[in-house]
N, C-alpha and C positions, 0 to 999 in steps of 0.2 A: 641411174643414165639415160641420160634423154640424147638422142639425135642435134639436139644444137649445142648439146656441152662438149670442148675442146678435148679427142683424146689425149689419154696421158702419154708420156713420154713410153716407149715399154722397149726390153731392152731382150734380149733371148744369148744367152752364156752356152755355149758350149754350141751350136748350132749343129744339126746333125738330125736324121727322120724326125725324129719327136720336135724337139727344137720347130726345125724348119716348117714341120709344117702345119703345128700353131699358131707359131712364128707369123709365116705364109698370110695361114687365111686374116690376123689381126693386119696384117699389113695392106692384102685387099683389101680390106672393107674399109681403111683407108688411116689405122692408127700409124703414125711414127714411130716403126721399128729399126731399132741395129741387133743386129745378129755377129753375137763374137762370134771368131769356126776358125780356120787350119786356115794355111792360106791358098791351100788347091781350092775353094770351101767359096771364099772370101776375093780367088781371082774370077770364080765363074761367073758369079752374083755381080760383083764390078758389071764386068764385059757384058753379061746378056741378061741378066738378072735372078731371079729365083724359077724356076718355070716348077712346077703344081701339076702335077698328074695325079687328077684323083679322077675319087667315081661318080665327082657331078661334072667336071669341068676342067679341060688345059689349058694352061695359061701363065701368061709368064709376069713375075710381079717384077715391081724396083723397090727396094730397099735398100739398109747404106747396109753395108757387110763389112769389116776389119780384126784386125787379129791385135789389137789394143785392149787391153779392158780398162784399158780409161773411158775411151765412149762409153761405158754403161754410166761414167757418173755423170748428175744430171736426171739418169730416168727414176719413173715413178713405178711404174710394175718391170720386175725383175721374171720371166724363167730361167733355171737353174735346170738344165738338162748334162749337164757331164756325166760324166762316169763315174759310178758312182769312188770308184779308187779314185780319185779325183778333186773328192770333197772336200778335205780339212787344206790342201793345195789354194784350190781355189777359193775358196768360204777365205781364206783367211788376207788374198789377193782382191777378191771385192769389198770385206769390209769396211775402208776407210777411199770406199768412196759411194756409199749410199749416201741419203739422206736418212735422215729419223722419222722421215716419215714415209719412204721408201716400202711393200708389201715385195717381198721374195718371197717367191713358190715353185717346189722345187715338184719339178713333171717325172720324177728317175721314175725307178724300179726300185723295190725292198721297202720295207717299213722302216726305219730307224734315218731315215736321213735326216731330218731336221736334226732330230737328237748332234746327228755328228755336222753340222753347218753350227747349231750355235754350242758344245761346246769347245771349237772351234776357233772360230772365231764372235760369239755371243751375236749371231743373227737370227731374231725372232724367225725365222724360214714358214709361212704354211705349204703342209705333206697336201699334194693331189693321185690319185688314183689316177693313171690315165692308157684308157682303154683305146688307142689307135695300133691298125698297121700298118706299118710304112716303111720306106724302104731310102739310102741315096742310092742309086747307080750308079751315078756320076759324078764329077762335085756341080754345086749347082741348079742341082734339080732333084724331086721327091719323090716318090710313088706311090700314090695310095691305095692301098686295095681290101683295106675293113674297119668297120667302124668310124671313131675321130668321136669321141666322146672325153669329159674330166667329172670325181668325184671331188668338192670337195668339203673342209669341213673343220672346226662346229662352226654354226651361222656363230658370223661378228657381223661389223664395222666395216672388218678385210675383206671374205672372206664374202659378206655379197657383194663390196661393189669389184671380187677381181669377176664373181657372177655374172653378173650385169655386165662388163667389159667380154665377155666373150658370147654372152645372145645376140651382141651388139652385130658380133659378129659368126651372127647364125655358128656360133657351136654349143649343142647341147653340156652343157655343168651345172650337177648338182647337186648342193650343199648337205653336208650330211651329218646327225647329232655320233654317228657311232662309227670317223672316222680312222681310229684305229683297225677296228672292225673288217673295214670296208680296204683298208690297205692290205690285209694280212686277207682276205678280197681275194685280189690279184695278186696277193704273195701265190698263193691255193693255183691260180692258172699260171705261175711260171713257170712253177717248180714239177706241177703238173703234166707244163709241153716245153718249155725252151731250150732243158737238158736232149729231149728226146729227139727233140726235132735239131741240135747238133750234130749233136751223135751219129744220127741215124739221116743225116743230112734232105729231112723230109719236111715238106709243108703239115699243116697243123691240119688239112682234110685228110691225106696221108695213114699220118698217124691213127688217126678218128674211122680206119678203116684196118688198121690194123689189129685183128685181136691180138694179138703175143703185145705187140708197142703197149694195146690201151691196157693190162693187166700188170703195166712199170707203172703207165699213168694212176692206173686207183691205188694200188699201193703209198705211189708217191704222196696222193693229195690225204690218204687218210695218212698217213706220219703227220703231213703238218697239220693236220685238225688239231693230231693229238698232243699236238705242242702248243697247238695256240689252244688250248681246253686251258695245259696245264700252266699258260701261265697268259689266263685267265682272262683271254681278250676272244670275241665271240662276233665272226666273223656272217654279219648279216643272210641271213635265208639257208645258210650253209652247217644251222647241228643234226643234220640227218647225212650221213656220207651217202645216202642214193643219190642224195639232191642234188649235194655235192658234183658227183660225177656227173650225173646231168648238167646239170652248169658246164664242167670243163667241156662237156661235150658241144652244146651250145654254143662257145667260144669257139673251140676249134669249126666247128659246123659254120659259125658268122666269119670268119679268118680264115676258109677251108686253103688261100692262094697262098698264104703266109710265109712263109721264114721267121723260126723266133728268134729274137733279136742276137744271141748267143750263135745263133745258124752264124748269123749276115758275117759278126765280131768272126766267129774263125773262118770262114771264105774266107776274107781282108787280112787272117793272120794279124787282126786284133787281141786286144786282149782285153777279154771277155769279163763280163757283173754276175761268173756264177756265183765269189764270196758274196755277193749280197741275199742272195736267192738259195740254190739248197743247198748252199754252204752256210749260207743261217741258219737256214734249220740244224743241219748237224753238232754244229755249234749249242744253241740253242736249246737242241733237244739234250744236251750231255749238260749241261748247264743244267734243266730240269730233269734229269732221270727217265727221262723219257726215248726210245731204241728209234731211231731210222736209219735203219740198212742203205733203202733203195736213195733217199735224199744224200747219203755218206759216198754211196756208189756213183751214185751219179754227178755229183759236183767231184769224185775223185779223177772221172774219167775222162770229163772235161778239163782238169786244171792237167792229169799228160795230154788230150791233144795237144792243148792248145802254149805243153815245153814251160808247162811250173810247177808242177805239180812236190 
């Protein structure tokens, strides 16, 4: 994709911290972006634009926003960023609005979103591994405190098109031939840090500094890797548990000021995605005969805290 080519029309479905950040950067670069979100978000963006408070700049970006999913009709690229519990409902509503050539990119936590989307709506979505520490402190504002890159794959005409799109907006986007392993790498970090951050009301840097909390992190990491091995999945670079723990520490250090998305959801009284994180590992471990007591405990405690145990 060259600078002379027209931008494709882009939609963000489920605009929040992740969708708002990446969609906002695309809009800032000149792409026509429509963000579909909750009324409070849409009202704020219509009134004042989307305010991006990032590590590099603070700027209000003009972007179209709507509560009506029908505005997605005719878009060429869709960033699918709803909560994982809303996959089926949203995918079924989205399917009749999509052109055959449209690309749907799942920018969500968890490892089985594209399978869920395909099963419920026959949409062949692309998986993306997203690394960004961002939050929405108030409607229409996205705060960015760490990283901001993606991994997609495997290499194809569609993934190359997506990577070129993000490159045009100066967003790092790597193509991997082992995208399943990459998804599980992110799952390792999510299972290690998200629930601990939520239950301890702690930022990642505080978790890394706590000897006792890090023992919980280490146990969770070892369990996820054991489940991955049993499932014949190979997260790149994490074959050695020591390397995996070093990677978790690097993530916690790079995003030391971040609260996990699970913690942010709990703080707002919203449903978390713990079913797709530690809960998924617990269920998959049971299917494969791999014990996951720490991941199950973290899952159960988060569910208890959010009132849906």
